[in-house]
MIVONU-208520 format. One line per 10 residues: number of its first residue (from 1); their letters; for each residue x, y, z of N, C-alpha, C, O, CB. Coordinates in nm, 2 decimals, decimal comma. Glycine has a CB too. Layout:
N
NUM = A = X Y Z X Y Z X Y Z X Y Z X Y Z  ...
//
This chain:
109
1 = XXXXXXXXXX = 1,04 5,02 25,68 1,01 5,08 25,81 1,02 4,96 25,92 0,98 4,85 25,89 0,87 5,14 25,82  1,08 5,00 26,03 1,09 4,90 26,14 1,00 4,94 26,25 0,98 5,06 26,28 1,24 4,90 26,19  0,94 4,85 26,32 0,85 4,88 26,43 0,90 4,80 26,55 0,97 4,70 26,54 0,70 4,84 26,40  0,85 4,85 26,67 0,89 4,78 26,79 0,80 4,83 26,91 0,72 4,92 26,89 1,03 4,81 26,83  0,81 4,76 27,02 0,73 4,80 27,13 0,78 4,74 27,26 0,87 4,66 27,26 0,58 4,76 27,11  0,72 4,78 27,37 0,75 4,72 27,50 0,67 4,59 27,51 0,59 4,56 27,42 0,72 4,81 27,62  0,68 4,52 27,62 0,61 4,39 27,64 0,46 4,41 27,64 0,38 4,33 27,58 0,65 4,33 27,77  0,41 4,51 27,71 0,26 4,53 27,72 0,20 4,61 27,60 0,08 4,62 27,59 0,23 4,60 27,85  0,28 4,67 27,52 0,23 4,75 27,41 0,20 4,90 27,44 0,15 4,97 27,35 0,11 4,68 27,35  0,22 4,94 27,56 0,19 5,08 27,60 0,28 5,18 27,53 0,24 5,29 27,50 0,20 5,10 27,75
11 = XXXXXXXXXX = 0,40 5,14 27,50 0,50 5,22 27,42 0,53 5,15 27,29 0,57 5,03 27,29 0,63 5,25 27,51  0,51 5,22 27,18 0,54 5,16 27,05 0,63 5,26 26,98 0,63 5,38 27,01 0,41 5,13 26,97  0,71 5,21 26,88 0,79 5,30 26,80 0,81 5,26 26,66 0,79 5,14 26,63 0,93 5,32 26,87  0,84 5,35 26,57 0,87 5,32 26,43 1,00 5,39 26,40 1,03 5,49 26,45 0,76 5,37 26,34  1,08 5,32 26,31 1,20 5,37 26,26 1,19 5,37 26,11 1,17 5,27 26,05 1,33 5,29 26,32  1,21 5,49 26,05 1,20 5,50 25,91 1,34 5,50 25,84 1,34 5,50 25,72 1,12 5,63 25,87  1,44 5,51 25,91 1,58 5,51 25,86 1,65 5,39 25,88 1,60 5,29 25,94 1,66 5,63 25,91  1,78 5,38 25,84 1,86 5,26 25,86 1,89 5,24 26,01 1,90 5,33 26,09 1,99 5,27 25,78  1,91 5,11 26,05 1,96 5,08 26,18 2,10 5,04 26,18 2,15 4,97 26,08 1,87 4,96 26,24  2,18 5,08 26,28 2,32 5,04 26,30 2,32 4,89 26,34 2,23 4,84 26,40 2,39 5,13 26,40
21 = XXXXXXXXXX = 2,43 4,83 26,30 2,45 4,69 26,35 2,44 4,69 26,50 2,47 4,79 26,57 2,59 4,63 26,30  2,41 4,57 26,56 2,39 4,56 26,70 2,53 4,55 26,77 2,62 4,49 26,73 2,31 4,43 26,73  2,54 4,63 26,89 2,65 4,62 26,97 2,61 4,56 27,11 2,50 4,60 27,16 2,72 4,77 26,99  2,68 4,47 27,16 2,65 4,41 27,29 2,74 4,48 27,40 2,86 4,49 27,39 2,68 4,26 27,30  2,67 4,54 27,50 2,74 4,62 27,60 2,74 4,54 27,73 2,63 4,50 27,78 2,68 4,76 27,62  2,86 4,52 27,79 2,87 4,45 27,91 2,90 4,53 28,03 2,94 4,48 28,14 2,98 4,34 27,90  2,88 4,67 28,02 2,91 4,76 28,14 2,82 4,73 28,25 2,71 4,66 28,24 2,90 4,90 28,09  2,86 4,77 28,37 2,78 4,74 28,49 2,64 4,80 28,49 2,55 4,74 28,53 2,85 4,80 28,61  2,62 4,92 28,43 2,49 4,98 28,42 2,40 4,89 28,33 2,28 4,87 28,36 2,50 5,12 28,37  2,45 4,85 28,22 2,37 4,77 28,13 2,33 4,64 28,19 2,22 4,59 28,18 2,44 4,74 27,99
31 = XXXXXXXXXX = 2,43 4,58 28,26 2,40 4,45 28,33 2,30 4,47 28,44 2,21 4,38 28,45 2,53 4,39 28,38  2,31 4,57 28,52 2,22 4,59 28,63 2,08 4,63 28,57 1,98 4,58 28,63 2,27 4,71 28,72  2,07 4,70 28,46 1,94 4,74 28,42 1,86 4,63 28,34 1,74 4,63 28,33 1,95 4,86 28,32  1,94 4,53 28,29 1,88 4,43 28,21 1,89 4,29 28,27 1,81 4,20 28,23 1,94 4,43 28,07  1,98 4,27 28,36 2,00 4,14 28,41 2,10 4,05 28,33 2,13 3,94 28,36 1,87 4,06 28,42  2,15 4,11 28,23 2,25 4,05 28,13 2,32 4,16 28,06 2,30 4,28 28,09 2,18 3,95 28,04  2,39 4,13 27,95 2,44 4,23 27,87 2,33 4,29 27,78 2,22 4,23 27,77 2,56 4,18 27,78  2,35 4,41 27,73 2,24 4,47 27,65 2,29 4,46 27,50 2,40 4,49 27,47 2,22 4,62 27,69  2,20 4,42 27,42 2,22 4,42 27,27 2,14 4,53 27,21 2,02 4,53 27,22 2,18 4,28 27,21  2,21 4,63 27,16 2,13 4,75 27,11 2,18 4,79 26,97 2,30 4,78 26,93 2,15 4,87 27,20
41 = XXXXXXXXXX = 2,09 4,84 26,89 2,11 4,90 26,76 2,09 5,05 26,79 2,07 5,10 26,90 2,02 4,85 26,65  2,09 5,13 26,68 2,06 5,27 26,70 2,01 5,33 26,56 2,04 5,27 26,46 2,17 5,35 26,75  1,95 5,44 26,57 1,90 5,51 26,45 1,91 5,66 26,47 1,91 5,70 26,59 1,76 5,46 26,40  1,91 5,74 26,37 1,91 5,88 26,38 1,78 5,92 26,45 1,67 5,87 26,41 1,92 5,95 26,24  1,79 6,02 26,54 1,67 6,06 26,62 1,56 6,11 26,53 1,44 6,08 26,56 1,71 6,17 26,71  1,59 6,17 26,42 1,48 6,22 26,33 1,41 6,11 26,26 1,30 6,14 26,20 1,55 6,31 26,22  1,46 5,99 26,26 1,39 5,88 26,20 1,31 5,79 26,29 1,26 5,69 26,26 1,49 5,79 26,13  1,30 5,83 26,42 1,23 5,75 26,52 1,11 5,83 26,57 1,12 5,94 26,61 1,33 5,72 26,64  1,00 5,76 26,57 0,87 5,82 26,63 0,83 5,72 26,74 0,82 5,60 26,72 0,76 5,83 26,52  0,80 5,78 26,85 0,76 5,70 26,97 0,62 5,74 27,01 0,58 5,86 27,01 0,86 5,73 27,09
51 = XXXXXXXXXX = 0,54 5,64 27,03 0,40 5,66 27,07 0,38 5,60 27,21 0,42 5,48 27,23 0,30 5,59 26,97  0,33 5,67 27,30 0,31 5,63 27,44 0,42 5,70 27,52 0,50 5,77 27,47 0,33 5,47 27,45  0,40 5,68 27,65 0,48 5,75 27,75 0,61 5,67 27,79 0,59 5,56 27,85 0,40 5,79 27,87  0,72 5,72 27,75 0,85 5,65 27,80 0,89 5,72 27,93 0,88 5,84 27,95 0,96 5,68 27,69  0,93 5,63 28,02 0,98 5,68 28,15 1,13 5,68 28,14 1,19 5,58 28,09 0,93 5,59 28,27  1,19 5,79 28,18 1,33 5,81 28,16 1,40 5,81 28,30 1,35 5,87 28,39 1,37 5,94 28,09  1,52 5,74 28,30 1,60 5,73 28,42 1,74 5,79 28,39 1,80 5,73 28,30 1,61 5,59 28,48  1,78 5,89 28,46 1,92 5,95 28,43 2,02 5,85 28,50 2,03 5,86 28,62 1,93 6,09 28,49  2,08 5,77 28,42 2,17 5,66 28,48 2,31 5,71 28,50 2,39 5,65 28,56 2,17 5,54 28,39  2,35 5,82 28,44 2,48 5,88 28,45 2,48 6,03 28,41 2,37 6,07 28,36 2,59 5,80 28,37
61 = XXXXXXXXXX = 2,59 6,10 28,42 2,59 6,23 28,37 2,59 6,24 28,22 2,55 6,34 28,16 2,72 6,30 28,42  2,62 6,13 28,16 2,63 6,12 28,01 2,51 6,07 27,94 2,49 6,08 27,82 2,75 6,05 27,97  2,42 6,00 28,01 2,31 5,93 27,94 2,19 5,90 28,04 2,20 5,91 28,16 2,36 5,79 27,89  2,08 5,87 27,97 1,96 5,83 28,04 1,90 5,71 27,97 1,94 5,68 27,85 1,85 5,94 28,04  1,82 5,63 28,04 1,77 5,51 27,99 1,61 5,52 27,98 1,55 5,57 28,08 1,81 5,38 28,07  1,55 5,48 27,87 1,41 5,49 27,86 1,35 5,35 27,87 1,39 5,25 27,80 1,38 5,55 27,72  1,24 5,34 27,94 1,17 5,22 27,96 1,02 5,24 27,97 0,97 5,36 27,99 1,22 5,14 28,08  0,94 5,14 27,96 0,79 5,15 27,98 0,76 5,15 28,13 0,81 5,07 28,21 0,72 5,03 27,91  0,69 5,25 28,17 0,65 5,27 28,31 0,55 5,17 28,36 0,53 5,15 28,48 0,61 5,41 28,34  0,48 5,10 28,26 0,38 5,00 28,30 0,44 4,86 28,32 0,43 4,80 28,42 0,28 5,00 28,19
71 = XXXXXXXXXX = 0,51 4,81 28,21 0,57 4,68 28,22 0,72 4,67 28,25 0,77 4,56 28,28 0,54 4,61 28,09  0,79 4,78 28,25 0,93 4,79 28,28 1,02 4,75 28,17 1,14 4,74 28,19 0,95 4,70 28,39  0,97 4,73 28,05 1,06 4,69 27,94 1,16 4,80 27,91 1,13 4,91 27,89 0,98 4,66 27,81  1,29 4,76 27,90 1,40 4,85 27,86 1,38 4,87 27,71 1,37 4,78 27,63 1,54 4,79 27,89  1,39 5,00 27,67 1,37 5,03 27,53 1,48 5,11 27,46 1,52 5,08 27,35 1,24 5,11 27,51  1,53 5,21 27,54 1,62 5,31 27,47 1,74 5,34 27,57 1,73 5,34 27,69 1,55 5,44 27,43  1,85 5,38 27,51 1,96 5,44 27,58 1,99 5,57 27,50 2,01 5,57 27,38 2,09 5,35 27,58  1,99 5,68 27,58 2,00 5,82 27,51 2,12 5,89 27,57 2,12 5,94 27,68 1,87 5,90 27,54  2,22 5,89 27,49 2,34 5,97 27,52 2,36 6,08 27,42 2,27 6,12 27,35 2,46 5,88 27,52  2,47 6,15 27,43 2,50 6,26 27,33 2,51 6,20 27,19 2,54 6,09 27,17 2,63 6,33 27,37
81 = XXXXXXXXXX = 2,48 6,29 27,10 2,49 6,25 26,96 2,36 6,25 26,88 2,25 6,27 26,94 2,55 6,11 26,95  2,37 6,22 26,75 2,25 6,23 26,67 2,16 6,10 26,67 2,05 6,11 26,63 2,29 6,25 26,53  2,22 5,99 26,72 2,15 5,87 26,73 2,09 5,84 26,86 2,14 5,88 26,97 2,24 5,75 26,68  1,98 5,76 26,86 1,92 5,71 26,99 1,94 5,56 26,98 1,90 5,49 26,88 1,77 5,75 27,00  1,99 5,50 27,09 2,01 5,35 27,09 1,88 5,29 27,12 1,80 5,33 27,21 2,12 5,31 27,19  1,85 5,18 27,06 1,73 5,10 27,07 1,76 4,96 27,11 1,84 4,89 27,04 1,64 5,10 26,93  1,70 4,91 27,22 1,73 4,77 27,26 1,68 4,68 27,15 1,56 4,68 27,12 1,66 4,74 27,40  1,77 4,60 27,10 1,74 4,51 26,98 1,62 4,42 27,01 1,54 4,39 26,92 1,86 4,43 26,94  1,60 4,37 27,13 1,49 4,28 27,16 1,36 4,34 27,16 1,26 4,27 27,16 1,51 4,22 27,29  1,35 4,48 27,16 1,22 4,54 27,15 1,17 4,56 27,01 1,06 4,61 26,99 1,23 4,68 27,22
91 = XXXXXXXXXX = 1,25 4,52 26,91 1,21 4,54 26,77 1,13 4,42 26,73 1,15 4,30 26,76 1,34 4,55 26,68  1,02 4,45 26,65 0,93 4,34 26,60 0,99 4,27 26,49 1,04 4,33 26,39 0,79 4,40 26,56  0,98 4,14 26,49 1,02 4,05 26,37 1,17 4,05 26,34 1,25 4,10 26,41 0,94 4,10 26,26  1,19 4,00 26,22 1,33 3,99 26,17 1,38 4,12 26,12 1,31 4,20 26,06 1,33 3,89 26,05  1,51 4,15 26,16 1,57 4,27 26,12 1,69 4,25 26,02 1,72 4,34 25,94 1,62 4,35 26,24  1,74 4,13 26,02 1,86 4,10 25,95 1,99 4,16 26,01 2,10 4,15 25,95 1,85 4,16 25,81  1,98 4,22 26,13 2,09 4,28 26,19 2,18 4,17 26,26 2,13 4,07 26,30 2,05 4,38 26,30  2,30 4,20 26,27 2,40 4,10 26,33 2,47 4,18 26,44 2,48 4,30 26,44 2,50 4,05 26,23  2,52 4,10 26,54 2,61 4,16 26,64 2,74 4,20 26,58 2,81 4,11 26,53 2,62 4,07 26,77  2,78 4,32 26,58 2,90 4,37 26,52 3,02 4,37 26,62 3,13 4,38 26,58 2,88 4,51 26,46
101 = XXXXXXXXX = 2,99 4,37 26,75 3,09 4,37 26,84 3,04 4,38 26,99 2,92 4,39 27,01 3,18 4,49 26,82  3,14 4,36 27,08 3,11 4,37 27,22 3,19 4,48 27,28 3,31 4,50 27,24 3,14 4,23 27,29  3,13 4,56 27,38 3,21 4,66 27,44 3,20 4,65 27,59 3,11 4,58 27,64 3,15 4,80 27,40  3,30 4,70 27,66 3,31 4,70 27,81 3,32 4,55 27,86 3,26 4,52 27,96 3,19 4,77 27,87  3,39 4,47 27,78 3,40 4,33 27,81 3,48 4,30 27,94 3,46 4,20 28,01 3,47 4,25 27,70  3,56 4,40 27,98 3,63 4,38 28,11 3,54 4,38 28,23 3,58 4,34 28,34 3,74 4,49 28,12  3,42 4,43 28,21 3,32 4,44 28,32 3,21 4,33 28,31 3,12 4,33 28,39 3,25 4,58 28,32  3,23 4,24 28,22 3,13 4,13 28,20 3,11 4,05 28,33 3,21 4,04 28,41 3,16 4,04 28,09  2,99 4,00 28,35 2,96 3,92 28,47 3,03 3,78 28,46 3,01 3,70 28,56 2,82 3,91 28,49
//
């Protein structure tokens, strides 16, 4: 089982299934929301349990971003599909995950 949380601990999550390798996204929305590129993994929605109130921001017609309304920590990217993306830095401890690739590099800062 994998656990994670926001900076203040108001939002916590557990993942009981496998995590996808990390992808680094350099798109403008990821850069603006994080101040840098975003490094995210993902897991099947049915394997993720979230405790606490996630604040959601509809960042495009295709996706929304989840963060802690108290401390502002970026936690999730929610687009179409069976998986929910999880910001890799919000995961507790060692995961053994590696960055498998970079996307939207043409938009990097």
